[in-house]
KETI-615680 format. One record per residue: x, y, z of N, C-alpha, C in turn; residue in three letters. Coordinates in pm, whole numbers, plus 50000, padded with zeros to 5 digits. Layout:
// KETI-615680
XYZXYZXYZALA...
END
This chain:
// KETI-615680
286248756989604286888746389527286158744489395MET286888741389292286288738789161287118728389088THR286518722288987287208711688912287838717388786LEU289058713388763289778716888640289948704088558PHE289498704188435289618692588347290788694588252THR291778686288266292948686788178292738676988064PHE292608682387943292368673987825293688670287760LYS293728658387701294938653887634295198662587512LEU296348669387506296648678287393297068670387270PRO297158677287159297658671387034299168669987048ASP299668657787062301098655687085301828650486962ILE301218651786847301878647586723300958649086605GLY301498653686494300688655886375300048642886327GLU298748643286309298038631586258297708621186363GLY298008623986491297738614486598296328616586650ILE295538606186657294158607286705293988602686849SER294928594686898294838589787035296218586187084GLU296338584587215297618580887276297358570587385ALA298358562287410298228551787511298798556187644GLU298108552887750298618555587885299708545187916ILE300938549987929302048541087964302118539388115VAL301928550288188301988549388333301598562588397GLY301068561788518300698573688593301778577188694TRP302028590188710302928594888815302128598588941HIS300798598888927299948602789039298778593089050VAL298058594189161296838586289181295768595289239LYS294528590389237293428598189291293698601389439VAL293508614189473293768618589610295108625189629GLY296018623689530297348629889542297258644989521ASP298118652089590298278666389570299338668489462ARG299028676489360299978679289253300248694189247VAL301448697489204301818711389185301858714589036GLU301828727189004301908731288865303228726488804GLU303138721088682304288715788608304808702588662ASP304108696488756304518683488808304118672488709GLN304988662788678304628651788588303438643988642PRO302498640988553301318633488597301128620488522ILE301648619588397301428607288320302428606388206ALA302728594088163303498591488042302548586387937ASP302518593087822301628589487713302438585687590MET302008575287520302738570587403301878570887279MET302468575787169301858574787037302708565286955THR302428564286826303218555686739304638560986724ASP304838573886754306128579986726306878584586850LYS306208585886962306888592087076306268587987208ALA307078589187314306598588287451306768601987514THR305688607487566305698621287616305258621487761VAL305978628987843305618630687983304688642787994GLU303458640588039302488651288054302638657688192MET302538670888197302688678288322301398685588356GLU301128687188483299908693888528300018708888505SER299018714888442299058729388422298618737188544PRO298088730288646297608737188766298008729188890VAL297848735589005298078728889133296738725189195ALA296678713689259295448709389320295478694889360GLY294278688989377294158675089419293528666789308THR294138655389275293638646689168292358639889215VAL291288641189134290018634789171289588624089072VAL290138624488947289748614188850290838612688745ARG291098600188705292058597088599291328590788482LEU291908592088364291218587688242291148572488228ALA292048565188289292038550688273293258544288333GLY293478531688295294598523888345295708523388240GLU296948520188281298018518288182297608508188076PRO297828511887951297428503487839296168508487770GLY295388516987838294178522587777294548533487678ASP293688535087574293868545487475292988557487511GLN293558569487499292828581787529292788590387403VAL291608593687352291518602287233292058616287260PRO292648622387157293128636087168291928645187197ILE292068654087296291018663587329290068658687436GLY290188646087478289308641087583289988642387719SER289198640387825289698642087961290838632387992MET291948637888040293068629688086293048628688238LEU292818640088305292778640188450291928651988497VAL291208650088605290468660888668291138664388800GLU291308677388822292018682288939291148692389012ILE290998690589141290258700189223291208711389263GLU290838723589225291708735089249290978745189336VAL291758753989397291178764589478290918776789392GLU289968785389434289708797689362288508796489271GLY288418805989174287288806489084287328795088985GLU286198792588923286088781588827287048783788711ALA287628772888671288548773088557287968764488447ILE287918769788330287348762188219288198750188186ALA287548739888136288308728188091289298732487987ALA290518727587999291588732087909292488720787870ALA293308723487772294308713787732295628720887714GLU296698713587732298018719587718298288722787573ALA299158732687546299488735787406300218724187342PRO300088722787209300778711987140302268712487167PRO302878700787176304308699987204305108701487078LEU306288707687089307148709486973307908696786944SER308518696386826309308684586788310448682586885GLU311018693986936312148692587026311728686387159GLU310438688587196309978683287323309728668487318THR309338663587199308978649487186310228641187163ILE310508631887252311658622887234311158610587162ALA311308610187030310798598986953311568586586984ALA310858575086991311468562287022311018551886922GLU311968543486874311638532986781311658519786853THR310578511686848310528499286922311628489786885PRO312058481486976313058471286952312728459187033GLY313638450187052313328438087125314028437387259GLU314568449187305315188449187437314118448487544ALA314408442387658313468441487769313478454587845VAL312298460487873312208473287940312238471188090ILE313148477988158313168477488304312088486688355GLU311298482388453310188490288500310408495088643GLU309718505988674309758511088809308788503188894THR308778505989023307868498989112306428501789077ALA306168513389012304808516788973304408509988844ALA305348503288778305008495688660305188503288531GLY305848514788535306048522188412307528521788376ARG307848523488245309248522888204310068533688270PRO311308530388301312228539988360312628550188255VAL312518562888285312928573288194314348577588225GLU315148581788126316488586488152316458598588243PRO317438599988329317528611588417318978615188435SER319218625788512320598629888535321328619788621HIS320618610388682321278600288766321478587188694LEU320838585388580320928572288515320978573688366SER322078569288307322178569088162321688555888110GLN320938555987999320418543687945321478534287892PRO321078521687871321968511487812322178513687661ASP322808506687399322788508287254322398495887214VAL315348521286637314698511786725314008503286631GLY313448496286680312768489386574312698474686600GLY312048467586515311898453186530313158446086487PRO314218447586563315498442486519316088433286622PHE317178426986586317898418686680318428427286791PRO318478421686908318918429687020320388433087008SER320698445987031322078450387039322398451587186ALA323338443987237323598443287380324898450087412VAL325198452087542326398459287579327638453687513PRO328498462587465329678458587393330918459587480ALA332048454287428333308454887501333808469187506ARG334858471287580335338484887605335578492387477GLU336138486087375336438493487255335228496687171GLU334078490487196332868493587121332238505987183GLU332818517487159332438529587230330968532687216GLU330448531387096329078535387073328068527187149GLY328468515987205327528506987269327978502787408PHE329058508987457329688504387581328778506487700ASP328558496087779327788497087902328628492788022ARG329908489888001330768485388110331678496688153LEU332388494388263333368504088306334558503688211SER335428514188212336518514988116337418502788113PRO337588496088225338458484488225337718471488200ASN336438472688164335658460688133335078453988254GLY335408458788375334898452388496333578458588535ALA332888452188629331628457688677331888469888765GLY330828477288794330938489288874330598486189018VAL331448489989112331158487889254331088501589319VAL329918507589331329798520889389330258521089535PRO330698532689579331218533789715330128536689816SER329048543689775327978547089867326648543389805LYS325738538089888324448533389837323678544489769ALA323768556889822322978567589764323478571489625GLU324708567789591325248570989460325118559389362HIS324548548489405324368536889319323308539689215VAL323558535889090322568537388984321698524888980LEU320418526489007319478515289007318068520788994ALA317188512888934315808517188917315078516489051SER313928523489063313158522589187312748508389221PRO312458500189119312058486389145313208478489208ALA314428480689157315588473789212315858478589354VAL315738491689378315968496989512314948491389611ARG313678490489566312638485289654312898470789690ALA313318462889592313588448789619314798447189711ARG315828455389687317018454689773316668458189917ALA315788467889934315368471790069314608460490137LYS313718453890061312968442590117313888431290160GLU314968429090083315888418190112316978422190211LEU317008434890246318028439490340319408439990279GLY319478443090151320768443490080321248457890069ILE322498460190105323128473090087323628473789943ASP323028482589862323388483189720324848486889699LEU325458493689793326868497189780327758484889781ALA327228473489830328018461189834327778452089714GLN326878456389625326518447989510327338452189389VAL327948442489324328738445089205327828444589083LYS327858455289002326998456088884327738450888761ALA327018443988675327608439088550327748450288449ALA327018461088467327108472688377327278485288458GLY326658496388411326838508988482325718511588580ASP324788501988600323758503188701323418489388754ARG322878488788873322518475988934321138471788886ILE321018459188846319758453788798319368441788884ARG318178436188855317698424788932318678412988923HIS319288411088805320228399988789321438401688880ALA321848414088905322978416488994322608413189139ASP321358416189177320888412389311320848397089324LEU320378390389217320338375689219321728369889238ASP322708375589163324078370589174324628373089314ALA324298384489372324758387689508324178377889610TYR322898374789596322248365389688322818351289672LEU323048347389547323558333989521324948332289580LEU325728343089573327088342289626327108342489778TYR325988346389837325908346189984326518358390049GLY326348369989983326828382590040328298381890078ALA329098375789991330538375190012330968364190106GLY330078354890143330408344390240330568330790173GLN330808330890044330978318189973329698314189904GLY329788305789805328618301889728327668293389813TYR326408296589805325388288989877324668280089775ARG324058269189819323298260589727322198268489661PRO321908264989535320908272389459319558271889530ALA319248260689598317968259289664317788268789780GLY318868274489832318778283789944318758298189899ARG318848300589767318828314289716317458320589741ALA317458333889753316208340889778315218337989666ALA313978335189702312948331589606312078343689575LYS311878346289446311048357489405309648352589375ARG308688360989409307298357489381307018358589232ALA306078350289186305648351389046304968364789026ASP305078370088907304428382788878303928382888735GLU302878390288713302328392288580302558406788540GLN303118408688422303428421988372302598424688248VAL301808435088253300958438588140301818443688025LYS301588438587907302358442587789301738455287733VAL302358466687764301838479587721302988488387674ILE302638499987623303638509787588304668504687490GLY305938507587520307028503887430307128488887412MET306868481387521306958466887510305918461587411ARG304728467687409303718463387314304108466987172ARG304688478987155305158482987021306238473186971ARG307098469287064308148459687030307518446586981ILE306568441687058305928429087023305238429886887ALA304528440786864303788442386738304728443086619GLU305808450986632306728452686520307558440186493ASN307958433286600308698420786581307828410486511MET306568409486555305658399786493305408403286348ALA305238416286319304988420486181306188417486092ALA307388419686143308588417086064308728402286029SER308518393786128308648379386103307468373886023LYS306298379886040305098375085970305148378585821ARG305648390385789305618395185650306888391885571HIS308018390585642309288389085569309818374885581ILE310018368085468310688354885471312198356885488PRO312668355485610314078357685640314948345985594HIS316188349185555317228338985550318508345585598PHE319378337785659320618343085715321828336085654SER322908343485650324178338385596325288343085688TYR326258334385718327348337585810328678333885745VAL329638342885758330978340385704332028343985809GLU333108336285812334218338985904335218348085836GLU335678358085910336608368085856337828368885948ILE339008368885888340248370585962340508385585976ASP340358390486098340508404986120341808408086193VAL342778399286182344068401686249344698414586202THR344818416286070345418428486016344558440786045ALA343248438886043342338450086072342488454786215LEU342638445586309342828449286448344168456286469GLU345198452086395346488458886404346368473186352GLU345638474886241345428488186187344658496886287LEU343648491286348342838498786443343688503586560ARG344558494886610345428498686721346378509986680GLU346888509486556347788519886507347068533186493GLN345828532586443345038544986429344778551286564LEU344418542986662344118548386796345368553586866ASN346518547686836347758552186899348158565986849ALA347598569986734347958582886674346728591586649ASN345708589886731344458596986705344428611086760ARG345298614286855345298627786912343978630786980GLY343328641786937342058645986995340858639786924GLU341118631886822340018625886747339398614186824ARG338148610586790337468599786864338148586286845PRO337988577786941338588564586935337908556086828LYS338728548786755338228540186647337888526386704ILE336668521886681336258508386717336168500186589THR335728487886600335548479586481334438485086391MET333448491586450332268495786374332558505586261LEU333308516586283333588525686172334298518786056PRO335228509886087335948502585981334998493485904LEU334098486985975333118478485910332188486585821LEU331788498285870330888506785791331548511185661ILE332828514785668333548518585545333558506885446VAL333798494785497333808482985409332428480685347ALA331368482385425330008480785373329738490885262LEU330118503385286329858513785187330638511585058CYS331808505485069332588502584948331968491184868LYS331318481784935330758470184865329348472684811ALA328578481284877327158482984842326888487784700LEU327718496484638327398500684501327248489084402PRO327948478084428327828466484339326658457484377ASP326028460184491324898451884538323778461084587TYR323218469184497322198479084537320928472884593PRO320678460084564319458453784616319478452184767MET320668453884830320758452584975320548465785047LEU320798476784978320588490085037319248495184986ASN318178488885035316868491184975315758489685077ALA314568494085035313338492085111312288485985019ARG311458477385079310438470585000309058474285052TYR308288480984969306888483884999306068472284946ASP305758462585033305088450584986303638453084947ASP303028463685000301658466684960301608472284819GLU302558480984785302608486684650303378477784553ALA304138468084608304948459484522306108466884459GLY306728476184534307798484484481309028483484570VAL310188481084508311458481184579312188494184544VAL312588501684646313358513984625314808511384661THR315678512384562317118510584585317738524284603ARG318418526384713318938539584747320378541284702PHE320668553284652322038556384611322918559784728GLY322348566184831323088569584952322868558885058ALA323858557485146323758547785256323398555085383VAL322158553485427321718558985555321668547185653HIS322738545885730322958533785808322358534885948LEU321438525885980320878525286114321798517586207GLY321968522686329322818516286429321948512186546ILE321698499186563320868494286672321508498186805ALA320748505286889321278511387009320408507987130THR321028502787234320288498987353320038510987443GLN318778512987485318428523587579317488517887684THR317258525387790316338520987892314908519987840ASP314578527987739313228527887684313028516687583ALA314088509587547313998499087447315058501187339GLY315028492587241316018493187134315648504187036LEU316588512987008316368523986914317388523086803MET317078529286688317978528686573318258542786521VAL319198549986582319618562786524320318560286391PRO320258570186304320708568186165321878577286132VAL322938571386077324068578986023323738582485879ILE323468595185853323108599585719324338599885629ARG324148595585506325218595985405326528590385459ASP326448578385510327628571985569328748570585467ALA328388569485339329408567485235330308579685217GLN329878591385268330668603585252331538606785373ASP331568597885472332308600685596333548591685606ARG334608597085669335798588885692335658581885827ASN336638573685862336528565685983336428574186109VAL337128585686112337078594286230335688600586243TRP335158605086130333818611086131332758600886171GLN332908588586122331958578086157332038574886306LEU333238574286361333408571486503332738582286587ALA332928594886547332308605786620330798605786611GLY330268602386493328808602086474328178590486550GLU328848579086555328338567786634328238571786780ILE329258578086831329268582386970328158592586997ARG328038602586909327038613086928325618607486926ARG325318599186826323968593786813323628584286928LEU324598576086968324358566687078324068574287207ALA324828584887234324608592787355323248599687350ASP322888604987233321598611787220320448602187242ALA320578589987189319518579987206319398575787352ALA320528573787419320498569487558319908580087650ARG320168592887618319698603787703318298608487663MET317698601987563316368605987519316348619087444GLY317478623187386317568635987317317658634587166LYS317568622487115317638620586971316398626486904ALA316588633786797315478639886724314788629286639LYS313538632186603312768622386527313428619386393SER314018629586329314658627286200315938619086213GLU316498618286335317688610186358317328595686386GLU316038592886400315588579386433314738573286321LEU314848578586202314048573286091314818574885961SER314368567485859314948568985727316148560185697GLY316428550185780317568541485752317288532685631SER318338529585555318208520885438318848507185460THR319648505985564320308493485601320658494685749LEU320548483785824320808484485968321988475686008THR322768480786102323908473486158323648471686307LEU323758459186355323558456486497324788449686553THR325328455386659326548450086720326218443386852SER326668431086869326428423586993327668423287082LEU328748429587038329928430787121330478417487168GLY330978416787292331598404587343330598393287363PRO329288396387363328268385987378327728381587242LEU328428385187136327948382487002327848367786967GLY328568359487038328488345187010329148341486879GLY328888329286836329488324186713328788329786591ILE327468330786597326688335786484325358341186536ALA324748349786459323428355186493322508354386372THR321218354986398320218355586290319358367886315THR319888379886291319178392186325317868393586248PRO316928400686312315618403086252315638416186175VAL315118415886054315198427385964314358438986014ILE314898450985996314228463386030313288467085915ASN312078461985920311098464485815310828479385800ARG310768484885677310708478385546312058476485477PRO313168477285551314458474285489314488459685447GLU315508455985371315558442185320316778434685370VAL317618441085452318798434185504319258440485634ALA319908432385717320498437185842321758429285866ILE322798436085916324118429985930324528429986077ILE325108418886122325528417686261326918411786274GLY327918419886310329238414386341329178406786473PRO329888395986483329908387886605331228389686680ASN331378381986785332518383686875333848380686803ARG334848388986831336208386486781336908377286879VAL337418365986831338118356486916339448352886852ILE340388348686934341708344586884341768329386881GLU342118324186764342198309686748343428306086664ARG343938293886678345048289586593344548286486453PRO345298290986353344938288186214346198284086139VAL346018276986028347148273285943347458284585846PHE348738288385841349218297585739350388290485671ARG350078284485558351068275885494351268263485577GLY352498260785618352798249185701352848252685849ARG352628265485881352728269886019351348271886081GLU351308270086213350098273086289350348286086365VAL349508295986340349688308986402348398313086470VAL348498322886560347308328386626346688338986536ALA345398338186519344698347886434343438352686507ALA343058365086481341818370586534340718368986429LYS339688361886468338628358386374337298364186421LEU336488367886325335158373286355334168368086251MET333038362986298331978359186206331098371286176ASN330698372486052329808383186010328498376985963LEU327408381086026326088375585994325268385785915SER324428380885828323508389485756322178382285742ILE321098389485763319758384285737319148392485624SER318458385785532317908392485415316458388485391CYS315748397185321314378394785277314448386685147ASP314038374085154314198365285038313278368884922HIS312318377784946311468382284838312218391684744ARG313258398084798313988408284722315438404184697VAL316048397484795317468394084788317638378984772VAL318408374884673318718360684654319918356784740ASP319998343984772321108339184854322458341884791GLY322548340684660323808342984590324258357484608TRP323308366784599323648380884614324128383884756ASP323448378384854323858380684993325248375185019ALA325498362984973326808356784994327898364584920ALA327618369084798328598376584720328918389884787SER327888396284843328098408984912328998406985035PHE328718396885115329528394385235330958391085195VAL331148383785087332498380685041333238393384999GLN332518402784938333138415484900333558423485023ALA332718423185127333058429885252334248422985317VAL334258409785314335368401985371336698405585303LYS336668407085173337888410285099338498423385148LYS337658433285173338148446285220338658445385363VAL337928438385448338328437585589339608429585609LEU339828419485525341038411285541342268417785475GLU342038427785390343128435585333342808450285362ALA342978454785488342468467685530343028479785457PRO344108478185382344578489385301343528493585199ALA342648484085160341598487185064340558496885121LEU340518498285255339588507685315339868522085274LEU341098524785237341518538885214341868541485068PHE341458532684979341688535084835340348534284762VAL340258540984650339028541084572338958528584485ASP
END
């Protein structure tokens, strides 16, 4: 028997250390070659480290949350045969590293306390220090987390139910058959178990005091959750935010959208988002201060000629912001397809690093949970972020008549160091003009 020392490899250019997000093994475990042993996080990526040899784990570098310098011992493994020199894995390629941008979504954890990684059994929920983008209604394709008819998912067999190990462990402790639990999205979460218990397993509502009681727990803020906390705090600490909200009548826009979808053929389905993006791109040339980045250390504002639009996207690893490059050069069908492609790539952990950086303006969709208004947090160093809210039908006056209209509030948050309130309000009014007269979407 001899000891093999696996050193932490260089997992990113310019990276001097990485944080232990979670261990897949413990001291005394038998590991096989290429078996996952740890999740390591840098400022740019979360990488799953694999064992280069087979053997028994005898020492680990530290606990989740600890920093490990590049080139230092990550794990020691007792192997059979002749002595093996201490080694490190070859540097990982860009394609191997699934870059993640922190956001403010809550990370679901496994029973071992590490973030759930996407797999062939579980697709993630649609980065940065931004307002949370939550599951959208059925037509919000790029962000949809519900079943096609908007209802929850009721799996037929427990083994086919999508749920994290932590949820499965809790269900087992409570004696709950997951196949009987109705999910609010495409996987069962702790909230779904709570709702199932409160309802009394289909036997009528029970008093809240008789609901199953969960033990208090302390969760260490590490990995992506720590990045989220740091970036959110930095954004609010450095940027003096102000928000502006305007009501928009989207009745005609919704009629146009339905007509486009009725004649789309093989093209992607049109949601509200592509139409909104076209309106933004038409208005931005007159308000270049909103499509900008502010380097507060250098005291320089860069106003961009092209619109590289970030789309806040919910994933299991946290909120990510894939970027639609040159959005101003795409039509509504192309935008719909790109939203779908980027959202799927982010959820599956396949988005490339260049697809998750370089945005000049961010759009965050809250779908049916959008509420009346939002005050989204700016994606630093950008200077503005836009959030469409829920579309609702209300009676409105049209002349002397009262008619039903579909209304949507549009929220914007801006960096008051760079953007004045008048400019923000004027920009939103310009966007409103286009959305309320949707024929303007297709004319120069």
